[in-house]
N, C-alpha and C positions, 0 to 999 in steps of 0.2 A: 504494500500500500504506500502510495506517495504522499508526502506531506503537502499541505496546501501550497506552499511556496514553490514546490517542485511540480505540482499538478498543472499550474498555469503554463510553465515552461514546456512541460511534456506535451500538453495539448497543442500549444503553438508549434513546437518543432515537428510533431507528427503530422499536423495539418500542412505545414510548409513542405515537408518531404513528400507527402502524398500528392500534393498539387504539382510539385516538380516532376515526379515520376509520371503522373497522368499526362502532363504536357509533353514530356519526352516520348511517351508511348504513342500519343496522338500524332505527334510530328513524324513518327516512324510508320504511321498507318496501322497501329495496333491498339489494343485496349488492355487495361489492367484486369486481372481475374480475381481481385480482392477489393474490399471496401475499406474505408478509413477505420472503421471499428475493428476489422480484422488486423490491420496494421498496428493499431494501438495495443491490442492484446498481445501480439507477437513481440513488439518492442518492450512492453512492460515485463514480459517474461524473460527478457534478455538484458536487463539492466543489472549492474552490480559488479562486484569484484570478479575477476577471472572470467569475464563473459565475452570479450572480443572474439569474434569468429576466427580471427587470424593469429593474434599474438597472445590471446588469453589474458589480456590486461583488463583494467577496469573500463566499464562502459557507463558513463555518467549521463544524467538527465539533460544537462545543459550542453553536452558536447557529442552525444552519440550521432552516428550517421548511418545511413542505409547504403549498402553496396550490392551490386549485382555480382554474384559469384562468377558468372561468365558474362562479361560486358556485352550488352546488345550490339555494340559496334564490332564485336568479334563473333557474332552469331548467337549470342544468348538471347533469352526472351525477357519480357517484362513481367513474367509470371511470378506469383507469390513464392513458389518453391526455389526461385533463383535469387531471392533476397537474403541478405545477411545483415545483422545488426553488428556494427563495428565501432571501434574507438576512432576518435578524430585523427589520430596520427596514422593509423593504418589506412583510413579512407583517403587521406592526402597522399600517401606514399604509393598505394597499390596501382594507381593509374589504369592502364589497359591490360594488366596482367590478369589471368584468370585465377580462381582461388587456389588451384593446385600449384601454379607457378609462384604465387605470392607466399603461400605457406612454406614452400621449399626455400624461398629467399629468406624468410623469417628464421627458419631453422639454421640456415647458413650464417646469418648475421649473429646469432647467439654464440657462435664460436669465435667471433672477432672481438678485439679489444674494444672497450666501451667508447673511447674517443673516436675511433675509426668507424664504429657502427653508427654513432650519432651523426657524424659528418656525412656518411653515405645516405642515411635516411633523410637528412636535411636536403641533400642534393636531389633525392627522389621527389620529395615534397615540392621543392622549387620547380622541378621540371614537369610537374603534373599538368600545367597549363600549356605545355608545348605539344602541339599536335603530332601524332605519329605519322611521319612522312619518311619515305626512303630517299636517300640521296642517290645520285646517279651511280656512285661507286658501290652502294649497297644493292642496287638493282642488278 
C-alpha cells in the first residue's frame, strides 16, 4: 500500500507512461492490449527493493520507468507481456538492447571495477538519445 504522498506521484507517473506508450503504439499503427488499471496493478506489484527487471536494484515510486523487453523498433510488440518495470538508471542505459543483451551486459559490468563500471554506464546513458545508425564503414 502506498502512502498518500506517494499515491499522487504513482498515479501521475503511471498515467504519463500509459499515455506515452499509447501514443507510440498508435504512431506505429498498433494498439495496447492492456488498460491503465492493469498497468497500475502491475507497477504496484513491482515497486521496492531488488525489483528492477535488469539489475535487481530498487524501483522507486518517483523514478520507476517502463521498458519494452524487446524494443518495438527491433520487432517487439506493444503488448503487456513485453513490458518490464525498471529503475531509472537501467531505463536510461538499456537503449535499443533487448532484455537478454542488457542482462548479459549487466552481468559483465558486475565484474568490472566500480569507477570503470560507473563511467561506462554514464556513457551509455548519455548516448541513449543518439539514434542507431550504421556508418558506411559498419555497413
